[in-house]
C-alpha positions as CSV (number, residue, x, y, z in Angstrom):
1,M,-4.5,-13.2,-4.9
2,L,-7.9,-13.5,-3.1
3,S,-8.7,-16.4,-5.4
4,L,-6.0,-18.5,-3.7
5,F,-6.9,-17.9,-0.2
6,S,-9.5,-19.9,1.6
7,F,-12.6,-18.3,3.3
8,S,-13.7,-21.7,4.8
9,N,-13.3,-20.3,8.3
10,V,-15.8,-17.6,7.7
11,D,-19.0,-18.6,9.6
12,L,-22.2,-17.7,7.7
13,D,-24.5,-19.9,9.8
14,G,-25.5,-16.9,12.0
15,V,-27.1,-15.2,8.8
16,G,-30.1,-17.4,9.0
17,F,-30.3,-18.7,5.4
18,Q,-28.3,-20.8,3.0
19,I,-27.7,-20.2,-0.7
20,P,-27.2,-23.3,-2.6
21,Y,-24.2,-23.0,-5.0
22,A,-23.4,-19.6,-3.8
23,D,-19.8,-19.9,-4.7
24,K,-20.7,-20.7,-8.4
25,L,-23.0,-17.6,-8.3
26,T,-20.2,-15.6,-7.1
27,H,-18.0,-16.8,-9.8
28,F,-20.6,-16.0,-12.4
29,V,-21.2,-12.4,-11.1
30,F,-17.4,-11.6,-10.7
31,Y,-16.7,-12.8,-14.2
32,M,-19.7,-11.0,-15.6
33,V,-18.5,-7.7,-14.2
34,F,-15.0,-8.6,-15.4
35,G,-16.1,-9.1,-19.0
36,F,-18.3,-6.0,-18.8
37,L,-15.8,-3.6,-17.4
38,G,-13.0,-5.2,-19.2
39,S,-14.5,-4.5,-22.4
40,L,-15.1,-0.8,-21.7
41,F,-11.5,-0.6,-20.4
42,V,-10.1,-2.0,-23.6
43,R,-12.3,0.3,-25.6
44,E,-11.3,3.4,-23.5
45,R,-7.6,2.4,-23.3
46,T,-7.4,2.3,-27.0
47,R,-9.3,5.5,-27.3
48,G,-11.9,3.9,-29.5
49,A,-9.4,2.3,-32.1
50,V,-10.7,-1.1,-31.1
51,N,-14.4,-1.5,-31.9
52,I,-16.7,-3.0,-29.2
53,Q,-17.0,-6.4,-30.9
54,K,-13.1,-6.8,-30.9
55,A,-12.9,-5.5,-27.3
56,T,-15.5,-8.1,-26.2
57,K,-13.6,-10.9,-27.9
58,I,-10.5,-9.9,-26.3
59,M,-12.1,-9.9,-22.9
60,V,-14.0,-13.1,-23.1
61,V,-10.7,-14.9,-24.1
62,S,-8.7,-13.0,-21.3
63,A,-11.5,-13.8,-18.7
64,I,-11.6,-17.5,-19.6
65,A,-7.9,-17.8,-19.6
66,Y,-7.5,-16.0,-16.3
67,G,-10.2,-18.3,-14.7
68,M,-8.5,-21.4,-15.9
69,L,-5.1,-20.1,-14.7
70,V,-6.5,-19.4,-11.2
71,E,-8.0,-22.8,-11.0
72,V,-4.6,-24.3,-12.1
73,L,-2.9,-22.3,-9.4
74,Q,-5.4,-23.4,-6.8
75,Y,-4.7,-27.0,-7.8
76,A,-0.9,-26.5,-7.7
77,F,-0.1,-24.2,-4.9
78,T,-2.8,-24.4,-2.3
79,T,-3.6,-27.1,0.2
80,D,-7.1,-25.8,1.3
81,R,-8.6,-24.8,-2.0
82,M,-9.9,-27.1,-4.6
83,A,-9.8,-26.6,-8.5
84,E,-13.1,-27.3,-9.9
85,W,-14.4,-27.6,-13.5
86,A,-17.7,-26.1,-12.3
87,D,-15.9,-22.9,-11.3
88,V,-14.4,-22.8,-14.8
89,V,-17.9,-23.2,-16.4
90,A,-19.3,-20.5,-14.0
91,N,-16.5,-18.1,-14.8
92,S,-16.9,-18.8,-18.5
93,L,-20.7,-18.3,-18.5
94,G,-20.2,-15.1,-16.4
95,A,-17.7,-13.7,-18.9
96,F,-20.1,-14.4,-21.8
97,A,-22.9,-12.8,-20.0
98,G,-20.8,-9.7,-19.4
99,I,-20.0,-9.4,-23.1
100,G,-23.4,-10.2,-24.1
101,L,-24.6,-7.4,-21.8
102,I,-22.2,-4.9,-23.3
103,R,-23.0,-5.9,-26.9
104,W,-26.7,-5.5,-26.1
105,I,-26.2,-2.0,-24.7
106,F,-24.1,-1.1,-27.8
107,S,-26.6,-2.5,-30.3
108,K,-29.3,0.0,-29.5
109,E,-30.5,2.4,-32.0
110,K,-28.7,5.2,-30.2
111,P,-25.7,3.3,-28.6
112,L,-23.2,4.8,-26.2
113,K,-20.5,6.8,-27.9
114,W,-17.0,7.7,-27.0
115,K,-16.0,11.3,-27.8
116,F,-12.4,12.2,-27.9
């Protein structure tokens, strides 16, 4: 729901610095966390029946589809928010970074294991 609300009235000028493309960076970070934690969630929820490669594939597709859905909803149902392809790209890159991070962690010589 927060993706459909506008935060344009929030004044950050008093902070003293500007971050260029901060909204794209935020999209990237949120979807990286989404992909990372979502993969762990799928793995935990299935009690290890889904291997980490399949869990990451499920999450990257889910994250990209969700990001696109939010952009379509912003375009269709809001007047003060804009749908942007750059947001979809930032979301997708973040999701890939999150699953890349989780695959890197699980590719170690002694990867994290689930014990049931």
